[in-house]
N, C-alpha and C positions, 0 to 999 in steps of 0.2 A: 315578220310583221309587214303589212303593206304600207306603201307610201301614198299619202293623199295630198292633193294640191288644193289650195284655197286662194281666193283673191277677194279684194274689197268689193262690196256691193257698189259703193260710190268712191271711185279712185281719187276724186278731188279732196275728200276728207281723210284720206288714208296716209299711213306712214310709208316710207320707201319699201318696207318689207311686204306689206299686203297690197300696196298699189300695183306692184308688178307680179304679185303672187309668191307664195312660199310653199314649201313641202314640209310634211310632218309625218313621222311614223305613228300609226295608230293601230290598235287591235281591231279586228274586223267587227267585234261586237261593241266597240266604243261608239258613243253618239258623235255625230259630225260636229265640228266646231261651229259656233255661231258668231264668235267675235275673234279678232286678231289677238294672238298671244302677246304681241308687243304693245299695241296702242288701244285695244278694245273696240275698234271699229267693226261694224257688222261685216262678216265675210260669207262667201258662198263657196261650196265645193265645186271645183271645175273638172271637166273631163281632161284627163292627163294624156299628153302625147306619149305614145309608146316609144321609148328611147332605150336602146341597148348598145353597149359597147363591148366589142370582142377585140381583145388585143392579143395578137399572136407575135411571139418573138422568134427571131431566127435562132438556129442552133448555136451560132457563134455568140449571140447575146446571152443565151442561157449559160454557156460555158464561162463567160466573163463574170456573170452574176454569181455562179457557183464558186469561182476562184476568189472573188471578193469576200464572199461569205466565209470561205475556208480561212482566208487571212484574218478576218475579224475574229473568228472562233479561236484561232491560234494566238491571238493577241499581237499579230503582226500588223499593227495599225498603219505604219508608214507604207507598207506594201499595198494594203487595202486602199489607202487614200490615193496613192499614185495611180493604181489601176482604175479606180472609180473616176479620178480626175481625167485621165486620158480618154476613158470611154464616154464621159459626159461631153468632152470637147468634140469627139467624133459624132455623137448622136444628138447633141443639144438637149440631153435629158437633164432638166434642172434638179430632179430628185437625186440623181447620181452626183451632181455637183455638191448638193447639200450634204450627202453622205460622205463625200470626199473631205469636205471641210470638217465634219465631225470627227472623222478618222485622223485627220491631221492634228486636230486638237488633242485627241487621245494619245497621239504619238509624241506630244510635247512640242509641236511646232508652234512658234509664236504666230498668232493670228494676224499680227501686223505685217508679217512677211507674205501673207496671202492676199494682200490688198487687190491684186489683179482679179481675184476670184469674187470679191465682194462688190465690185463696181457694177452698177446696173448696166444691162445690155443696151447698146445704142441702137 
C-alpha cells in the first residue's frame, strides 16, 4: 500500500499533526482525504519527497546479531543480554540496549541493578 502525505490547507487553524503534515497508508483506489483524521481541519495531498534508507551492516555486526539470536532461542538470556549490552555500548544502538534490558529481565536480573542503563544520555 502506498504512503500519502497530507498537510492542513490553513496551518493556523490546524492541530500539530496536520500543521506539519502527516503520512497515511491508503489503497491506490481510495479517495484522497479531505479532512485531518485528528482534528477535522481541511487538508490537501502534498507531493512527497522521495526518501529511502538503505542500511548495510558489517559482517561482524551480522555475526553478533546472529549470536544474540542464538542465545535468545536457546533461552540463554544472560548471555544474550551481556552480548547485546556490549554491542550497544560499542555502536550506540539504542534498540540493542533495549533488547539487552529485556533479556536481563528474562534472565531474572533485578532492573534496579541496571540503573546505569536506564538513565537518559547526557
